[in-house]
C-alpha positions as CSV (number, residue, x, y, z in Angstrom):
1,M,0.0,0.1,0.0
2,A,1.6,3.4,-1.0
3,S,1.7,6.0,1.4
4,T,-0.4,9.1,0.8
5,E,0.9,11.0,3.9
6,G,0.7,14.9,2.9
7,L,-0.9,14.4,-0.5
8,V,-4.2,15.8,-1.7
9,P,-6.0,14.9,-5.2
10,I,-4.9,16.5,-8.2
11,T,-6.2,20.0,-8.9
12,R,-7.2,21.8,-12.2
13,A,-4.4,24.4,-11.4
14,F,-1.9,21.3,-11.2
15,L,-3.0,19.6,-14.3
16,A,-3.0,22.9,-16.0
17,S,0.8,23.2,-15.4
18,Y,1.4,19.6,-16.2
19,Y,-0.4,20.0,-19.5
20,D,1.5,23.2,-20.2
21,K,4.7,20.9,-20.7
22,H,2.7,18.6,-23.0
23,P,1.4,20.5,-25.8
24,F,-0.6,18.7,-28.7
25,T,0.9,19.4,-32.1
26,P,-2.3,20.7,-34.0
27,L,-4.0,18.5,-36.2
28,S,-3.3,18.5,-39.8
29,A,-5.0,21.4,-41.8
30,H,-6.3,18.8,-43.9
31,V,-8.6,17.6,-41.2
32,S,-10.8,20.5,-41.5
33,T,-10.6,20.8,-45.4
34,L,-11.5,17.1,-46.0
35,S,-14.2,17.1,-43.3
36,S,-15.8,20.2,-45.2
37,Q,-15.5,18.5,-48.5
38,I,-16.8,15.1,-47.3
39,R,-19.9,17.0,-45.9
40,S,-20.6,18.9,-49.0
41,M,-20.5,15.8,-51.1
42,A,-23.3,14.2,-48.5
43,N,-25.1,17.4,-48.8
44,D,-25.1,17.2,-52.5
45,F,-27.1,13.8,-52.2
46,L,-29.6,15.5,-50.0
47,T,-30.1,18.2,-52.0
48,Q,-30.9,16.0,-55.3
49,H,-32.9,13.3,-52.9
50,P,-34.2,14.5,-49.6
51,P,-33.7,12.2,-46.6
52,I,-35.4,8.8,-46.4
53,Q,-36.7,7.0,-43.4
54,G,-34.3,6.6,-41.2
55,E,-31.6,8.9,-42.4
56,S,-32.7,12.2,-40.4
57,I,-31.5,10.7,-37.1
58,L,-27.9,10.3,-38.7
59,I,-28.0,13.8,-40.3
60,N,-29.1,15.4,-36.9
61,E,-26.5,13.7,-35.4
62,A,-23.7,15.2,-37.7
63,D,-25.2,18.5,-37.3
64,Q,-24.7,18.7,-33.6
65,Q,-21.4,19.4,-31.7
66,P,-19.6,16.3,-30.3
67,P,-20.0,15.5,-26.8
68,H,-18.0,17.6,-24.2
69,K,-16.5,14.4,-22.5
70,M,-13.6,13.0,-23.9
71,D,-14.3,9.4,-23.1
72,E,-17.8,9.6,-24.8
73,N,-15.9,10.9,-27.7
74,M,-13.7,8.1,-27.6
75,W,-16.9,5.6,-27.5
76,K,-18.3,7.7,-30.4
77,N,-15.6,7.5,-32.5
78,R,-15.3,3.4,-32.2
79,E,-19.2,3.7,-32.9
80,Y,-18.7,5.7,-36.1
81,I,-15.6,3.7,-37.0
82,E,-17.4,0.3,-36.8
83,E,-20.5,1.7,-38.6
84,T,-18.2,3.0,-41.4
85,I,-16.4,-0.8,-41.6
86,F,-20.1,-2.2,-41.7
87,L,-20.6,0.1,-44.8
88,L,-17.2,-0.7,-46.5
89,Q,-17.9,-4.6,-46.2
90,S,-18.6,-6.0,-49.4
91,S,-21.8,-7.8,-48.5
92,N,-23.3,-4.2,-47.6
93,W,-22.2,-2.5,-51.1
94,P,-25.1,-1.4,-53.4
95,E,-25.9,-4.2,-55.9
96,A,-24.5,-2.2,-58.9
97,L,-21.1,-2.0,-57.0
98,K,-21.1,-5.8,-55.9
99,Q,-21.2,-6.6,-59.3
100,Q,-18.0,-4.6,-60.6
101,S,-19.4,-4.3,-64.2
102,T,-17.0,-1.3,-64.9
103,A,-13.4,-0.8,-64.7
104,D,-14.2,2.2,-62.4
105,S,-16.2,-0.2,-60.1
106,V,-13.5,-2.6,-59.8
107,E,-11.1,0.1,-58.7
108,F,-13.5,1.2,-56.4
109,A,-13.8,-2.2,-54.9
110,I,-10.1,-2.4,-54.2
111,T,-10.0,1.1,-52.8
112,L,-12.8,0.6,-50.3
113,G,-11.3,-2.7,-49.0
114,K,-8.0,-1.0,-48.4
115,L,-10.1,1.8,-46.5
116,K,-11.8,-1.0,-44.3
117,D,-8.5,-2.4,-43.3
118,K,-7.3,0.9,-42.2
119,L,-10.3,2.0,-40.2
120,H,-9.9,-1.5,-38.6
121,I,-6.5,-1.2,-37.5
122,T,-7.4,2.2,-36.1
123,L,-10.3,0.6,-34.4
124,K,-8.1,-1.9,-32.5
125,A,-5.8,1.0,-31.5
126,L,-8.6,2.9,-29.9
127,E,-9.9,-0.5,-28.2
128,S,-6.3,-0.8,-26.9
129,F,-6.0,2.5,-25.5
130,Q,-9.2,2.5,-23.7
131,T,-8.5,-0.8,-22.0
132,K,-5.0,0.1,-21.1
133,N,-6.6,3.6,-19.6
134,A,-9.2,2.0,-17.4
135,E,-6.6,-0.7,-16.0
136,H,-4.2,2.3,-15.4
137,V,-6.9,4.3,-13.3
138,F,-8.1,1.2,-11.4
139,N,-4.6,-0.1,-10.6
140,T,-3.5,3.3,-9.2
141,V,-6.5,3.2,-7.1
142,M,-5.7,-0.2,-5.9
143,T,-2.1,0.8,-5.2
144,Y,-3.3,3.0,-2.4
145,L,-5.8,0.4,-0.8
146,P,-4.7,-2.0,1.8
147,Q,-2.9,-5.0,0.3
148,D,-5.2,-8.0,2.0
149,F,-8.3,-9.1,1.6
150,R,-10.1,-5.6,1.3
151,G,-8.2,-5.3,-2.0
152,T,-9.3,-8.7,-3.1
153,L,-12.9,-8.1,-2.4
154,I,-12.8,-5.1,-4.5
155,R,-11.2,-6.9,-7.5
156,Q,-13.6,-9.5,-7.4
157,Q,-16.6,-7.2,-7.4
158,R,-14.8,-5.5,-10.7
159,E,-14.2,-8.9,-12.3
160,R,-17.7,-9.9,-11.4
161,S,-19.2,-6.8,-12.6
162,E,-17.3,-7.0,-16.0
163,R,-18.4,-10.2,-16.8
164,N,-22.0,-9.4,-16.0
165,K,-21.7,-6.2,-18.5
166,Q,-20.1,-8.6,-21.1
167,A,-23.1,-10.8,-21.0
168,E,-25.5,-7.9,-21.4
169,V,-23.7,-7.0,-24.6
170,D,-23.7,-10.7,-25.9
171,T,-27.4,-10.9,-25.2
172,L,-28.2,-7.5,-27.1
173,V,-26.0,-8.7,-30.0
174,N,-27.4,-12.2,-30.2
175,S,-31.1,-10.7,-30.0
176,G,-30.4,-8.5,-33.1
177,G,-29.2,-5.3,-31.5
178,S,-27.7,-2.7,-33.8
179,I,-24.0,-1.3,-33.7
180,H,-25.8,1.8,-32.5
181,D,-27.9,-0.3,-29.7
182,R,-24.6,-2.0,-28.6
183,Y,-22.6,1.3,-28.1
184,A,-25.5,2.9,-26.4
185,L,-25.6,-0.1,-23.8
186,L,-21.4,0.3,-23.9
187,W,-21.9,4.0,-22.8
188,K,-24.4,3.4,-20.3
189,Q,-22.0,0.7,-18.8
190,Q,-19.1,3.2,-18.9
191,M,-21.2,5.8,-16.6
192,D,-21.9,2.9,-14.3
193,R,-18.2,2.2,-13.8
194,R,-17.9,6.0,-13.1
195,R,-20.8,6.0,-10.6
196,Q,-19.2,3.0,-8.8
197,L,-15.9,4.6,-8.6
198,A,-17.4,7.6,-7.2
199,Q,-19.7,5.3,-4.7
200,L,-16.3,4.0,-3.3
201,G,-15.4,7.5,-2.2
202,S,-18.7,8.4,-0.9
203,A,-19.3,5.0,0.9
204,T,-23.0,4.8,-0.8
205,G,-24.6,2.1,-3.1
206,V,-23.0,-1.1,-3.7
207,Y,-19.6,-0.1,-1.8
208,K,-21.5,1.2,1.3
209,T,-21.1,-2.2,3.2
210,L,-17.7,-3.0,1.8
211,V,-16.4,0.6,2.8
212,K,-17.3,-0.1,6.4
213,Y,-14.3,-2.4,6.3
214,L,-11.8,-0.5,4.6
215,V,-10.2,0.8,7.7
216,G,-6.6,2.2,6.8
217,V,-7.9,3.4,3.2
218,P,-6.4,7.0,3.3
219,Q,-9.0,9.9,2.9
220,V,-7.3,11.6,-0.1
221,L,-8.0,8.2,-2.2
222,L,-11.5,8.5,-1.2
223,D,-11.7,12.2,-2.0
224,F,-10.0,11.5,-5.4
225,T,-12.6,8.7,-6.5
226,R,-15.4,10.9,-5.2
227,Q,-14.2,14.1,-7.4
228,I,-12.6,12.6,-10.5
229,N,-15.4,13.0,-12.5
230,D,-16.7,16.3,-11.5
231,D,-18.1,18.4,-14.3
232,D,-15.9,21.2,-13.4
233,G,-13.2,19.2,-11.7
234,P,-9.5,18.5,-12.8
235,M,-10.7,16.6,-15.8
236,E,-12.2,19.6,-17.1
237,E,-8.6,21.1,-17.8
238,Q,-8.1,18.0,-19.7
239,R,-11.0,18.5,-22.0
240,H,-9.9,22.1,-22.3
241,R,-6.7,21.3,-23.8
242,Y,-7.3,18.1,-25.7
243,G,-10.7,18.2,-26.3
244,P,-11.0,20.3,-29.4
245,P,-8.6,18.0,-31.8
246,L,-10.6,15.1,-30.8
247,Y,-14.0,16.7,-31.3
248,S,-12.8,17.5,-34.8
249,L,-11.8,13.8,-35.3
250,T,-15.2,12.8,-34.0
251,S,-16.9,15.0,-36.5
252,M,-14.8,14.0,-39.2
253,I,-15.4,10.0,-38.9
254,L,-18.9,10.9,-38.6
255,S,-19.2,12.6,-42.0
256,I,-17.5,10.1,-43.6
257,Q,-20.0,7.6,-42.0
258,L,-23.0,10.1,-43.4
259,F,-21.4,10.1,-46.8
260,L,-21.4,6.6,-47.3
261,S,-24.6,5.8,-45.9
262,L,-26.2,8.4,-48.1
263,S,-24.1,7.3,-51.2
264,W,-25.3,3.7,-50.8
265,A,-29.0,4.5,-50.7
266,R,-28.5,6.8,-53.7
267,Y,-26.1,4.5,-55.7
268,D,-28.6,3.3,-58.9
269,A,-29.3,7.1,-59.3
270,N,-25.8,8.5,-58.3
271,N,-22.9,6.2,-58.9
272,L,-20.0,7.5,-57.1
273,K,-17.5,9.3,-59.5
274,M,-13.5,8.9,-59.3
275,E,-12.9,12.4,-57.7
276,Q,-15.3,11.4,-54.8
277,I,-13.6,8.4,-54.0
278,T,-10.4,10.3,-54.3
279,V,-11.7,12.6,-51.5
280,L,-13.0,9.6,-49.5
281,E,-9.6,7.7,-49.4
282,Q,-7.9,11.1,-48.6
283,A,-10.1,11.7,-45.6
284,V,-9.9,8.0,-44.5
285,D,-6.2,8.1,-44.6
286,V,-5.8,11.4,-43.0
287,Y,-8.7,10.5,-40.2
288,T,-6.9,7.2,-39.4
289,M,-3.5,8.8,-39.4
290,E,-4.4,11.8,-36.9
291,L,-6.4,9.7,-34.6
292,E,-3.6,7.2,-33.9
293,R,-1.1,10.1,-33.6
294,F,-3.5,11.5,-30.8
295,L,-4.1,8.3,-29.2
296,T,-0.2,7.7,-28.5
297,F,0.2,11.1,-27.6
298,I,-2.5,11.2,-25.1
299,S,-1.5,7.7,-23.7
300,E,1.9,9.0,-22.6
301,V,0.4,12.2,-21.1
302,F,-2.3,10.3,-19.0
303,A,0.1,7.4,-18.3
304,N,2.7,10.0,-16.7
305,A,0.0,12.5,-15.1
306,P,0.1,12.1,-11.2
307,F,-3.5,11.4,-9.4
308,F,-1.9,13.2,-6.0
309,I,0.3,16.0,-5.1
310,S,1.5,17.6,-2.0
311,A,-0.9,20.0,-0.3
312,E,1.9,22.8,-0.5
313,V,2.1,22.7,-4.3
314,A,-1.8,22.3,-4.5
315,G,-2.1,25.5,-2.4
316,A,0.5,27.4,-4.2
317,L,-0.7,26.7,-7.8
318,E,-4.4,27.4,-6.9
319,A,-3.2,30.9,-5.6
320,R,-1.1,31.8,-8.5
321,K,-4.1,30.5,-10.8
322,N,-6.6,32.8,-9.1
323,D,-4.1,35.9,-8.7
324,D,-6.9,36.6,-5.8
325,Y,-5.9,38.2,-2.5
326,K,-7.3,40.7,-0.1
327,E,-5.3,43.3,1.4
328,I,-6.3,44.6,4.9
329,N,-4.5,47.1,7.4
330,V,-3.8,45.5,10.8
331,P,-3.7,48.6,13.1
332,A,-1.1,48.8,16.1
333,G,-2.5,46.8,19.2
334,K,-5.0,45.0,17.1
335,T,-5.9,41.7,15.4
336,Y,-7.4,40.9,12.1
337,E,-9.7,37.7,11.9
338,V,-10.8,35.5,9.0
339,L,-13.6,33.0,9.8
340,L,-14.4,29.9,8.0
341,S,-16.2,26.6,7.7
342,V,-15.2,23.3,6.7
343,D,-17.5,20.8,5.9
344,A,-15.2,17.6,4.8
345,V,-13.4,15.8,7.7
346,N,-9.6,15.7,7.0
347,S,-9.5,18.7,5.0
348,Y,-6.5,20.5,4.2
349,I,-6.6,24.4,4.8
350,A,-3.8,25.9,2.9
351,W,-3.0,29.6,3.2
352,D,-0.5,32.2,2.1
353,F,0.3,35.9,3.0
354,S,2.8,38.8,2.6
355,L,3.4,41.8,4.3
356,V,3.5,45.1,2.4
357,Q,7.3,46.0,2.7
358,G,8.4,48.5,5.1
359,K,11.6,49.5,7.4
360,I,10.4,48.4,10.6
361,N,8.9,45.2,12.2
362,M,8.5,43.2,8.9
363,D,6.8,40.2,10.7
364,I,3.3,39.7,12.2
365,G,1.7,37.2,14.6
366,F,-0.4,34.6,13.0
367,S,-2.3,31.8,14.9
368,L,-5.3,29.3,13.9
369,E,-8.2,28.5,16.2
370,F,-11.0,25.7,16.2
371,V,-14.1,27.2,17.3
372,S,-16.9,24.5,18.6
373,P,-20.7,25.5,18.2
374,T,-20.9,26.2,21.9
375,G,-17.9,28.7,21.0
376,E,-15.4,27.0,23.0
377,K,-11.8,27.7,21.2
378,T,-9.0,25.0,20.7
379,L,-5.6,26.3,19.3
380,M,-4.9,24.4,16.4
381,L,-1.6,26.3,15.1
382,P,0.3,27.8,18.0
383,Y,1.0,31.6,17.8
384,G,4.1,32.6,15.8
385,R,5.9,35.4,14.1
386,Y,5.7,35.3,10.6
387,E,7.7,37.4,7.9
388,S,6.7,37.7,4.0
389,D,5.6,35.0,1.8
390,Q,5.4,32.6,4.3
391,G,2.6,29.9,3.8
392,N,1.2,26.7,5.6
393,F,-1.3,24.1,5.7
394,C,-3.1,22.1,8.2
395,T,-5.2,19.0,8.5
396,L,-8.6,19.7,10.0
397,M,-11.9,18.1,11.2
398,A,-15.0,19.4,10.1
399,G,-16.2,22.7,11.8
400,S,-15.5,26.5,12.0
401,Y,-12.2,28.1,12.2
402,K,-10.6,31.5,12.9
403,L,-7.2,32.7,11.2
404,I,-6.1,35.4,13.2
405,W,-3.3,38.2,12.2
406,D,-2.0,39.9,15.3
407,N,-0.4,43.0,15.7
408,T,-0.8,43.6,19.4
409,Y,3.0,44.0,19.9
410,S,3.5,46.7,17.6
411,T,3.0,50.7,17.5
412,F,3.1,50.4,13.6
413,F,0.2,49.2,11.5
414,K,0.9,46.3,9.2
415,K,-0.9,45.7,5.5
416,V,-1.4,41.9,5.1
417,M,-2.5,40.5,1.8
418,Y,-3.6,36.8,2.0
419,I,-4.5,34.3,-0.6
420,G,-5.3,30.7,-1.1
421,M,-7.4,29.4,1.7
422,L,-8.7,26.1,0.4
423,T,-10.0,22.8,1.2
424,N,-8.6,19.8,-0.9
425,S,-12.0,18.2,-1.0
426,V,-13.8,21.2,-2.6
427,R,-10.9,23.4,-4.0
428,C,-12.9,26.6,-3.4
429,K,-11.9,29.9,-2.2
430,L,-13.4,30.3,1.2
431,S,-15.4,33.5,2.0
432,H,-13.9,36.2,4.2
433,D,-15.6,38.0,7.1
């Protein structure tokens, strides 16, 4: 069991500093150009022959923005790739193309077979990425669990859950479920996994009984599993940095699928032209190359990104990111107090403050008190003298606290700028009285 002493879950500010060191080389300009060309060719089909039954759903989906969540985009890419592979299989070609009665159709058939093979390779790369990423997250969580029967119970629970999920998929497929139906179920199962991970942190649902026996499980791990999927949590920085190129690729493969689907339905009236096949071939080539490049890059970034960092680093980064401070005067012989509340047990309160520069008495007294509901005060951090740019953090129980700047010893007033009073479970700025 790895130690988490002095650690807090990753923050969005930390991920931003980590991702700064790992910029993604922008997608090829061909992605945008070819996506537009493919979609324009699909629209030409619709201009000549309006949508038939069943096509409106796919058209509407292509008109919408891709999902915001990166993992949902990964599943969408898998779905659209599989749908495109299905259309490229010779058994699903239009009858006129199957007959290969012209020299062009023979050449088309050879090209379509090559495109199917390329997409199949990319599909396997995407499946491998998802499997490895899921194992990485789970194994990291397990690293911080006691290495005894408790960890074994969680592994067994996961294995049993995965077998049940696969049985669900098999039943759907055997009953004639479509590719779309299968991926709707797979995404639902993925959301179930995310909820179960969060339940481990909040000790609710399926894990409620189990967590009662998890004595010795670090609170920081439970905080991590509870917060990892928050809509505005650390992963939002990941979406902000690396989401846009993935969104573009999601739209591109959907446009390719839409083009082929509309083309096959209208093939008797509008045989594919050589220039259309050329654009299609270029689009599949660029899509597969760029998606595989993105997966290679993001795999390395994810594998090396930490889940936990020190509380000092978390507080300093958050303070720098927000650049938020309050300047106050502490008159001679007076004190200044900040009251704050802590809701989560074992939260970290971090603070940092500096004194406005002067010639005399460049330090100030500072202490931290716990205030009980009855008003009783307990000293949490002993009184001490602090100079500029000195910060600290302290592990606290739930309750109310008072941060006190003391200038009673001096005949001069002090200006204090203080920042970064945060909890690791909420990562929010606490209000000042």
